[in-house]
C-alpha positions as CSV (number, residue, x, y, z in Angstrom):
1,X,165.0,80.7,70.8
2,X,165.1,78.3,73.8
3,X,164.9,81.3,76.3
4,X,162.0,82.8,74.4
5,X,160.1,79.5,74.5
6,X,160.7,79.2,78.2
7,X,159.5,82.7,78.9
8,X,156.4,82.3,76.8
9,X,155.5,79.1,78.5
10,X,155.9,80.5,81.9
11,X,153.7,83.6,81.3
12,X,151.0,81.5,79.8
13,X,150.3,79.9,83.2
14,X,147.9,82.1,85.1
15,X,148.3,82.5,88.9
16,X,145.4,82.2,91.3
17,X,147.0,82.2,94.8
18,X,149.9,84.1,96.3
19,X,153.3,82.8,95.5
20,X,154.1,79.9,97.7
21,X,150.5,79.1,98.4
22,X,148.3,76.3,97.1
23,X,145.4,77.4,94.8
24,X,143.2,74.3,95.0
25,X,141.7,72.2,97.8
26,X,140.2,69.0,96.3
27,X,138.2,70.0,93.3
28,X,137.8,73.6,94.4
29,X,140.0,76.5,93.3
30,X,140.9,79.0,96.0
31,X,141.9,82.3,94.4
32,X,143.3,85.3,96.4
33,X,141.9,87.3,98.4
34,X,141.0,83.9,99.7
35,X,143.8,81.5,100.6
36,X,144.6,78.2,102.1
37,X,146.3,79.0,105.4
38,X,146.4,82.3,107.3
39,X,149.5,83.6,105.5
40,X,147.8,83.1,102.1
41,X,144.6,85.2,102.5
42,X,143.9,88.9,102.7
43,X,142.7,88.6,106.3
44,X,141.4,85.9,108.7
45,X,137.9,85.9,107.3
46,X,139.2,84.7,103.9
47,X,141.4,82.0,105.3
48,X,140.4,78.5,104.1
49,X,141.2,75.3,105.9
50,X,141.7,72.3,103.6
51,X,140.6,69.2,105.5
52,X,140.5,65.8,103.6
53,X,140.4,67.7,100.3
54,X,137.4,69.7,101.5
55,X,137.7,73.5,101.9
56,X,136.1,75.3,104.9
57,X,136.0,79.0,105.9
58,X,137.5,78.6,109.4
59,X,136.4,82.0,110.7
60,X,132.8,81.5,109.5
61,X,131.8,78.5,111.6
62,X,133.7,76.2,109.2
63,X,131.2,76.6,106.3
64,X,132.1,74.3,103.4
65,X,133.3,76.2,100.3
66,X,131.8,75.0,97.1
67,X,133.0,77.7,94.6
68,X,134.6,81.1,94.6
69,X,133.7,83.5,91.7
70,X,135.9,86.6,91.2
71,X,133.7,88.2,88.6
72,X,130.6,88.0,90.7
73,X,132.6,88.6,93.9
74,X,130.8,85.7,95.6
75,X,131.7,82.6,97.5
76,X,129.2,79.7,97.4
77,X,128.9,77.8,100.7
78,X,126.7,75.1,102.2
79,X,124.2,76.6,104.6
80,X,121.5,75.0,106.8
81,X,117.9,74.9,105.6
82,X,114.9,74.7,107.7
83,X,112.3,71.8,107.6
84,X,109.4,70.5,109.6
85,X,109.8,67.0,108.2
86,X,110.9,65.5,111.5
87,X,107.7,66.2,113.3
88,X,105.2,68.1,111.2
89,X,102.2,69.5,113.1
90,X,99.6,71.6,111.4
91,X,100.1,75.3,111.9
92,X,103.4,74.7,113.8
93,X,106.4,77.1,113.3
94,X,110.1,76.4,112.8
95,X,112.6,79.2,113.1
96,X,116.2,79.4,111.7
97,X,118.6,82.3,112.6
98,X,121.6,83.0,110.3
99,X,124.1,85.7,111.2
100,X,127.1,87.1,109.3
101,X,127.5,90.1,111.6
102,X,131.2,91.1,112.1
103,X,132.3,89.4,108.9
104,X,132.9,90.9,105.4
105,X,130.2,88.7,103.9
106,X,126.5,89.3,103.0
107,X,123.9,87.1,101.5
108,X,123.8,88.1,97.9
109,X,120.4,89.3,96.6
110,X,121.6,88.9,93.0
111,X,122.6,85.3,93.1
112,X,120.2,83.8,95.7
113,X,116.6,82.9,95.6
114,X,114.2,82.2,98.5
115,X,112.4,78.9,98.1
116,X,109.5,77.3,100.0
117,X,108.6,73.7,99.2
118,X,105.9,71.3,100.4
119,X,102.8,72.5,102.2
120,X,103.5,75.7,104.1
121,X,104.5,79.3,104.0
122,X,107.6,81.1,105.2
123,X,109.0,84.6,105.6
124,X,112.5,86.1,105.9
125,X,112.9,88.6,108.7
126,X,115.7,91.2,109.1
127,X,115.9,92.8,112.6
128,X,112.2,91.7,113.2
129,X,110.8,93.1,109.9
130,X,109.5,90.9,107.1
131,X,111.7,91.5,103.9
132,X,110.2,88.8,101.8
133,X,107.9,85.7,102.0
134,X,106.5,82.9,99.9
135,X,103.4,80.6,100.3
136,X,102.6,77.4,98.5
137,X,99.3,76.1,97.2
138,X,99.0,72.3,98.1
139,X,97.1,69.6,96.4
140,X,95.7,66.8,98.5
141,X,96.7,64.1,96.0
142,X,100.2,65.3,95.1
143,X,103.3,66.3,96.9
144,X,106.4,66.7,94.8
145,X,110.1,67.1,95.9
146,X,111.2,68.5,92.5
147,X,112.1,72.1,92.6
148,X,113.2,72.5,89.0
149,X,109.7,73.8,88.1
150,X,108.7,75.9,91.1
151,X,105.6,77.8,90.1
152,X,103.5,77.9,93.3
153,X,101.9,74.4,93.5
154,X,103.9,72.7,96.3
155,X,106.7,75.0,95.6
156,X,107.2,78.7,95.3
157,X,110.2,81.1,95.1
158,X,110.9,84.8,95.2
159,X,113.8,87.2,95.2
160,X,115.6,88.7,98.1
161,X,115.1,92.5,98.1
162,X,118.6,93.5,99.4
163,X,121.9,92.1,100.6
164,X,121.2,90.6,104.0
165,X,123.8,90.6,106.8
166,X,121.6,88.4,109.0
167,X,118.2,87.0,108.9
168,X,115.6,84.8,110.6
169,X,113.6,82.3,108.7
170,X,110.1,81.3,110.0
171,X,108.4,78.4,108.4
172,X,104.7,77.7,109.3
173,X,103.5,74.3,108.4
174,X,100.1,74.0,106.6
175,X,100.4,70.2,106.3
176,X,97.7,68.0,105.0
177,X,97.1,64.4,105.4
178,X,97.9,62.4,102.1
179,X,97.1,58.7,102.6
180,X,97.5,59.2,106.3
181,X,101.1,60.6,106.1
182,X,102.1,64.1,107.1
183,X,103.4,66.3,104.4
184,X,106.8,67.9,104.8
185,X,107.8,71.6,104.2
186,X,111.1,73.1,103.5
187,X,112.3,76.7,103.4
188,X,115.7,78.1,102.5
189,X,117.8,80.6,100.7
190,X,119.6,79.0,97.7
191,X,122.2,79.9,95.0
192,X,120.2,80.5,91.9
193,X,122.7,78.5,89.8
194,X,122.6,75.6,92.1
195,X,122.4,72.1,90.5
196,X,120.0,71.0,93.3
197,X,116.7,70.0,91.6
198,X,115.1,68.0,94.3
199,X,115.1,67.6,98.0
200,X,115.0,64.5,100.3
201,X,114.2,64.3,103.8
202,X,117.8,63.7,104.8
203,X,119.1,66.8,103.2
204,X,120.1,69.5,105.8
205,X,122.2,72.0,103.7
206,X,121.9,73.8,100.4
207,X,124.3,76.0,98.4
208,X,124.0,79.7,99.0
209,X,126.1,82.6,97.6
210,X,127.7,85.1,99.9
211,X,128.8,88.5,98.6
212,X,132.3,89.3,99.9
213,X,133.5,92.8,100.5
214,X,136.9,94.4,101.0
215,X,137.5,97.2,103.6
216,X,140.1,100.0,103.8
217,X,142.5,97.9,105.7
218,X,142.4,95.3,102.8
219,X,143.1,98.0,100.1
220,X,146.9,97.9,100.6
221,X,147.0,94.1,100.5
222,X,145.3,93.9,97.1
223,X,147.4,94.3,94.0
224,X,145.0,94.5,91.1
225,X,146.6,93.7,87.8
226,X,144.6,96.4,86.1
227,X,142.7,98.8,88.4
228,X,140.3,98.9,91.3
229,X,136.7,100.1,91.7
230,X,135.2,101.7,94.9
231,X,131.7,100.2,95.1
232,X,128.7,100.8,97.4
233,X,126.6,97.9,98.5
234,X,123.0,98.2,99.8
235,X,122.3,96.3,102.9
236,X,118.8,97.5,103.4
237,X,117.1,99.9,105.9
238,X,118.9,102.8,104.3
239,X,122.3,101.4,105.2
240,X,125.2,100.5,102.9
241,X,128.8,99.4,103.1
242,X,131.7,100.4,100.9
243,X,133.9,97.8,99.2
244,X,136.6,97.4,96.7
245,X,136.6,95.3,93.5
246,X,139.5,94.6,91.2
247,X,138.2,95.5,87.7
248,X,138.3,92.8,85.1
249,X,138.1,93.5,81.4
250,X,138.7,91.7,78.1
251,X,142.4,92.5,78.2
252,X,143.0,90.5,81.4
253,X,140.6,87.7,81.6
254,X,142.9,84.7,82.3
255,X,144.0,84.1,85.9
256,X,143.4,86.2,89.0
257,X,143.2,89.9,88.6
258,X,143.5,90.4,92.4
259,X,147.2,89.5,92.1
260,X,149.5,91.8,90.2
261,X,151.1,89.0,88.3
262,X,148.0,86.9,88.0
263,X,146.6,88.2,84.7
264,X,147.3,87.1,81.2
265,X,147.0,89.6,78.4
266,X,144.2,88.6,75.9
267,X,144.7,88.4,72.1
268,X,142.2,91.3,71.7
269,X,144.4,93.7,73.8
270,X,147.7,92.5,72.2
271,X,146.1,93.1,68.7
272,X,145.0,96.6,69.9
273,X,148.3,97.6,71.4
274,X,150.5,96.2,68.6
275,X,148.6,98.3,66.1
276,X,148.9,101.5,68.0
277,X,145.5,101.5,69.7
278,X,144.3,101.9,73.3
279,X,141.6,100.3,75.3
280,X,139.0,102.3,77.1
281,X,135.5,101.8,78.7
282,X,132.6,104.1,77.4
283,X,129.9,102.5,79.6
284,X,129.5,100.8,82.9
285,X,126.6,98.7,84.1
286,X,126.0,97.6,87.8
287,X,124.2,94.4,89.0
288,X,121.7,94.1,91.8
289,X,124.5,93.8,94.4
290,X,125.9,97.2,93.4
291,X,129.0,95.7,91.8
292,X,130.2,96.3,88.2
293,X,128.7,93.7,86.0
294,X,129.6,94.8,82.6
295,X,131.8,97.4,80.7
296,X,131.8,98.1,77.0
297,X,135.5,98.3,76.0
298,X,136.6,100.0,72.7
299,X,139.9,99.9,70.9
300,X,140.7,103.3,69.5
301,X,143.5,105.0,67.5
302,X,143.6,102.3,64.8
303,X,143.4,103.6,61.3
304,X,142.9,100.2,59.6
305,X,139.2,99.3,59.9
306,X,140.0,95.7,58.8
307,X,141.9,95.0,61.9
308,X,138.7,94.2,63.9
């Protein structure tokens, strides 16, 4: 009885990092294929440095990691924004270049939005071509820094048409004089679930979601606790990249399904199996990033209809 209790207790604790590796840095959980230290990640791009309880992607210009989501296959990081607040001049332009070339990361179109705030308009360019843009309508008597209700007056937002590997952001100031003061303008990509609701002139970074991909060389370093999907990710201009994604489903929703011993079996699956049933998926849906977003799982082979 004591042995059974110890076994049950140990299997109830989900694993997120490789054995012998820490799975948290400060308040941020770092699940595999990411890892704290080079021997704990799938490759150098996924290595996280934990400095003063703050995680950074060392191979990606030390971008600060805010959150890693295994289901969405995204990592949320702090990225620079563009602003003309320092010296706004009418019809002046500010340009920001952001590049992920050579890395396994892309700017997610599903989980990011493009926002322009203040008095101005901005466009995102990919290899010199405009992929999206946004322009605000300014009121002479009102300039708001609140972006929670972004409907076009002093603030506009739009979607990103595809997953970007790199982009240039061009902000053109259309400032007006309000009480003799120049009006600021901001432009940025931002994670759609970000809790940022307002901007201040001293803010230089905003959260943004990067879609992470796994290559053929990573395949043999991944031990999915259920199975793996081969997915195709659109990167625009008729181009795409292939990636792998460990499949999660209701039978293994606790822990990290990128580690063979990282998943806990759910009560639903236990119930299905203990009554002679089997789980299978009869439908698959894909999100805008080209990744599996939903599967309908059915338990079959059970004769007693009252079990469910």
